[in-house]
C-alpha positions in Angstrom: -21.5 -78.8 3.3 -21.6 -77.1 -0.1 -25.0 -75.5 0.5 -23.9 -73.9 3.6 -21.3 -72.5 2.0 -22.8 -71.2 -0.8 -25.5 -69.4 1.4 -22.5 -68.1 3.3 -21.1 -66.6 0.0 -24.6 -65.3 -1.2 -24.8 -63.4 2.2 -21.3 -62.1 1.9 -22.4 -60.9 -1.6 -25.5 -59.2 -0.6 -24.0 -57.7 2.1 -21.3 -56.3 0.0 -23.8 -55.2 -2.5 -25.6 -53.5 0.4 -22.5 -51.6 1.7 -21.6 -50.6 -2.0 -24.9 -49.2 -2.3 -24.5 -47.0 0.8 -21.1 -46.0 -0.3 -22.7 -44.9 -3.7 -25.4 -43.1 -2.0 -22.9 -41.4 0.4 -20.8 -40.4 -2.5 -23.9 -38.8 -4.6 -25.1 -37.0 -1.4 -21.3 -35.3 -0.8 -21.5 -34.4 -4.3 -24.7 -32.7 -4.2 -23.5 -30.8 -1.0 -20.4 -29.7 -3.2 -22.8 -28.7 -6.0 -24.8 -26.6 -3.5 -22.0 -25.0 -2.0 -20.4 -24.4 -5.5 -23.9 -22.9 -6.8 -24.0 -20.5 -3.6 -20.5 -19.6 -4.3 -21.0 -18.6 -7.7 -24.0 -16.8 -6.6 -22.2 -15.1 -3.9 -19.3 -14.0 -6.6 -21.8 -13.0 -9.2 -23.7 -10.5 -6.8 -20.2 -9.4 -5.8 -19.2 -8.5 -9.0 -22.7 -6.8 -9.9 -22.1 -4.4 -6.9 -18.5 -3.8 -7.7 -19.7 -2.8 -11.4 -22.3 -0.6 -10.0 -19.9 0.9 -7.6 -17.4 1.5 -10.3 -19.7 3.2 -12.3 -20.4 5.4 -9.5 -16.9 6.2 -9.1 -16.8 7.3 -12.5 -18.8 9.9 -12.1 -16.6 11.4 -8.9 -19.3 11.8 -6.7 -17.5 14.2 -4.1 -16.8 16.8 -6.8 -20.3 16.3 -8.8 -22.2 16.7 -5.0 -20.3 20.0 -4.7 -21.3 20.8 -7.9 -25.0 20.0 -7.0 -24.3 22.0 -3.7 -23.2 25.1 -5.8 -26.3 24.8 -8.1 -28.5 24.9 -5.6 -27.2 28.1 -3.7 -27.5 29.8 -6.8 -30.8 28.5 -7.3 -32.2 29.3 -4.0 -30.6 33.0 -4.2 -31.8 33.6 -7.6 -35.4 32.5 -6.8 -35.6 35.7 -4.2 -38.7 35.0 -2.0 -40.2 32.5 -4.1 -38.9 29.1 -4.3 -40.3 26.6 -6.6 -38.9 23.2 -5.0 -40.2 21.2 -7.8 -38.4 23.4 -10.6 -35.1 22.8 -7.9 -35.6 19.1 -8.1 -35.7 19.2 -11.8 -32.7 21.6 -12.0 -30.8 19.0 -9.4 -31.7 15.8 -11.4 -30.5 17.4 -14.7 -27.2 18.9 -13.0 -26.4 15.4 -11.4 -26.9 13.9 -15.0 -24.5 16.1 -16.7 -22.2 16.6 -14.3 -21.6 13.1 -13.4 -21.2 12.4 -17.1 -18.8 15.4 -17.6 -16.6 13.8 -14.9 -16.9 10.4 -16.3 -15.9 11.4 -19.7 -12.9 13.2 -18.4 -11.7 9.9 -16.8 -12.2 8.2 -20.2 -10.1 11.1 -21.9 -7.4 10.7 -19.4 -7.5 6.7 -18.7 -4.2 6.0 -20.2 -2.5 9.0 -18.4 -4.5 7.8 -15.2 -2.3 4.5 -15.3 0.8 6.6 -14.2 -0.5 8.2 -11.4 -0.4 6.8 -7.5 -3.6 8.9 -6.9 -5.6 7.8 -10.1 -4.1 4.0 -10.7 -7.1 2.7 -9.0 -9.7 4.4 -10.9 -12.2 2.0 -12.6 -10.5 2.8 -16.3 -7.1 2.2 -15.2 -7.7 -0.8 -13.2 -9.9 -2.1 -15.9 -12.9 -2.8 -14.1 -15.0 -0.9 -17.0 -14.2 -1.5 -20.6 -13.4 1.9 -22.1 -16.2 1.4 -24.5 -18.8 1.1 -22.1 -17.3 4.3 -20.3 -17.6 6.3 -23.4 -21.6 5.1 -24.0 -22.0 5.7 -20.2 -20.3 9.1 -20.0 -22.2 10.6 -23.3 -25.6 9.2 -22.3 -25.4 10.7 -19.1 -24.3 14.1 -20.6 -27.0 14.2 -23.5 -29.8 13.0 -21.1 -28.8 15.6 -18.7 -28.5 18.6 -21.0 -32.1 17.5 -22.7 -33.3 17.5 -19.0 -32.4 20.8 -18.1 -33.1 22.1 -21.8 -36.8 21.3 -21.6 -37.6 20.9 -18.0 -36.1 23.5 -16.4 -35.2 26.4 -19.4 -33.1 26.3 -22.6 -30.6 28.9 -21.1 -29.9 26.7 -18.2 -29.2 23.6 -20.6 -27.2 25.6 -22.8 -25.2 26.9 -19.9 -24.7 23.4 -18.4 -23.5 22.2 -22.1 -20.8 25.1 -22.0 -19.5 23.9 -18.7 -18.8 20.7 -19.9 -17.7 21.6 -23.4 -14.9 24.1 -21.7 -14.0 21.2 -19.1 -13.7 18.5 -21.6 -12.4 20.7 -24.8 -10.0 23.1 -23.3 -9.3 22.4 -19.7 -8.7 18.6 -19.9 -6.2 18.7 -22.9 -4.7 21.9 -21.8 -3.3 20.4 -18.7 -0.8 18.8 -20.9 0.3 21.9 -22.7 0.6 24.8 -20.1 -0.2 25.7 -16.5 -2.6 28.2 -17.7 -5.0 25.4 -17.3 -5.3 26.2 -13.8 -7.3 29.7 -14.6 -9.1 28.0 -17.5 -10.2 25.1 -15.7 -11.7 27.4 -13.2 -14.2 29.1 -15.7 -16.2 25.7 -16.0 -15.7 24.9 -12.2 -17.5 28.4 -11.4 -20.5 28.2 -13.7 -22.8 25.9 -11.7 -23.8 28.5 -9.1 -24.7 30.9 -12.1 -26.7 27.6 -13.7 -28.6 27.5 -10.6 -29.4 31.2 -10.9 -30.8 31.2 -14.3 -32.7 28.2 -13.6 -34.6 30.0 -11.1 -34.9 33.3 -12.9 -34.2 33.0 -16.5 -31.7 35.7 -16.4 -28.3 35.6 -16.9 -26.9 39.1 -16.1 -28.0 39.6 -12.6 -24.8 40.9 -10.8 -25.3 38.5 -7.9 -24.7 35.5 -10.1 -21.6 36.6 -11.3 -20.5 37.3 -7.6 -21.2 34.0 -7.0 -19.3 32.7 -9.9 -16.2 34.8 -8.6 -16.2 33.2 -5.5 -16.2 29.9 -6.7 -13.3 31.0 -8.9 -11.3 32.5 -6.5 -11.8 29.8 -4.2 -10.8 26.9 -7.0 -7.4 28.2 -8.0 -5.9 27.8 -4.3 -7.3 24.7 -4.4 -6.3 23.4 -7.7 -2.7 24.8 -7.0 -2.4 23.1 -3.6 -3.2 19.7 -5.0 -0.4 20.0 -7.8 2.2 21.3 -5.0 1.5 18.1 -3.3 1.5 15.6 -6.3 3.7 17.3 -8.7 5.8 14.3 -9.2 2.6 12.3 -10.1 1.3 15.1 -12.5 4.8 15.2 -14.1 4.9 11.1 -14.5 1.5 11.3 -16.3 2.8 14.5 -18.5 0.5 17.2 -17.1 2.2 20.6 -16.9 1.0 22.1 -13.8 2.1 25.4 -12.2 4.6 23.8 -9.5 6.4 22.2 -12.4 7.5 25.6 -14.1 7.7 27.5 -10.3 10.3 25.3 -8.8 10.7 27.9 -5.9 7.0 28.3 -5.6 7.1 32.0 -5.4 4.3 32.1 -8.3 2.0 29.5 -6.9 2.2 31.0 -3.3 1.5 34.7 -4.8 -1.1 33.6 -6.9 -3.0 31.7 -3.8 -2.2 34.8 -1.7 -3.9 37.3 -4.6 -6.7 34.8 -4.6 -7.5 34.5 -0.9 -7.4 38.2 -0.6 -9.9 38.9 -3.1 -12.3 36.4 -1.9 -12.9 39.0 1.1 -14.3 41.8 -0.8 -15.9 39.5 -3.3 -17.9 38.1 -0.5 -18.6 41.3 0.9 -20.1 42.3 -2.7 -23.1 39.6 -2.1 -24.0 41.5 1.2 -24.0 44.8 -0.2 -26.2 44.1 -2.6 -28.8 43.1 -0.3 -28.6 39.2 -1.0 -27.8 38.1 2.7 -27.7 39.5 6.1 -24.6 40.4 8.5 -25.1 36.9 9.9 -23.8 35.4 6.5 -21.0 38.4 6.3 -19.6 37.5 9.7 -19.2 34.0 8.8 -17.8 34.2 5.2 -15.4 37.0 6.6 -14.4 34.8 9.6 -13.7 31.6 7.4 -12.1 33.9 4.5 -9.8 34.9 7.3 -8.7 31.7 8.1 -8.3 30.4 4.5 -6.1 33.7 4.3 -4.1 32.5 7.2 -3.3 29.1 5.6 -2.4 31.0 2.2 0.2 33.5 4.1 1.8 30.4 5.8 2.4 28.9 2.5 3.8 32.3 1.4 6.3 32.4 4.1 7.4 28.8 3.9 6.4 26.9 0.8 6.2 23.3 2.0 4.5 20.5 1.4 2.7 20.7 5.1 1.7 24.3 4.3 0.3 23.3 1.0 -1.7 20.5 2.9 -2.9 23.1 5.1 -4.2 25.1 2.1 -6.0 22.4 0.6 -7.6 21.6 3.9 -8.8 25.1 4.2 -10.5 24.9 0.6 -11.7 22.0 1.5 -13.5 23.6 4.2 -14.1 27.2 3.0 -16.6 27.0 0.2 -19.0 24.1 1.9 -18.7 26.9 4.7 -19.8 29.7 2.8 -22.7 27.7 1.0 -23.9 26.9 4.7 -23.6 30.4 5.7 -25.8 31.5 2.9 -28.1 28.6 3.3 -28.6 29.0 6.6 -29.0 33.1 6.3 -31.8 32.5 4.0 -33.7 30.0 6.3 -33.2 32.4 9.3 -34.7 35.3 7.3 -37.5 33.1 6.2 -38.3 32.1 9.8 -37.6 35.5 11.4 
């Protein structure tokens, strides 16, 4: 009887031991699955962080503005090349321009990082949002500018490198701090903004004194002033909060702002004609440039008659269409002349 009882107890212990082993295996398996899931999640998070960081550094260069600078430089290069375009030289000019323009935009954000925190339109930029450390942004922006300058200086020509360096210097040393001092910053900032097509012309021709290069400068200058004033009119509260002194802040009625816009838009029409009169383009370009110029002028007249945010927004939209459209007319004109 005792023997049977002992066997029964031993069997029960054996079953309990087997069940315990199975339970331990099950727990161990669950832990392994959990660890694997956590590892995958960490890899996914790390990948997302890496992607976010790269996109943040790209955002620091203001890609939209940088691409417009590149487009403007390219138009200057094509017109400055005449009948013989060196596509290899154009590629070098494009690479150098992208580097120095992107670095300049990034350095501007570095300088204004504390002010950008105070504006709704800029608070989500990488530096005020603390996605990039200021020290990293400083190294990044300076590296892009120096490499871009050296690239243009040695692989394009020294004068192109110097023009690009002057553009960055005027933008960062004059326009950027002047925004907190005087509304004259609008005119000052339009100077470096209008230099890219001149840089493109010099990259192709090596000459700084051709009249056509400065007509391109005038087109961009006269376009940029209404563009910036329209933005300032729409975002004046934001600018005021950050301590920026834009034209609408001292022009409560908007009369000076509207008149400045109107004068620039009127002047754009004869300036566009001057490019045609020099024989740089055909009537195809002239018709397109005048047509889009008249549309832009119409928006300016509406703002002059009724200085509302809605009309200021139309001026802004007109500016966003005008310059790319004029560059496209020039580019299409050159291509049509080559084909026919």
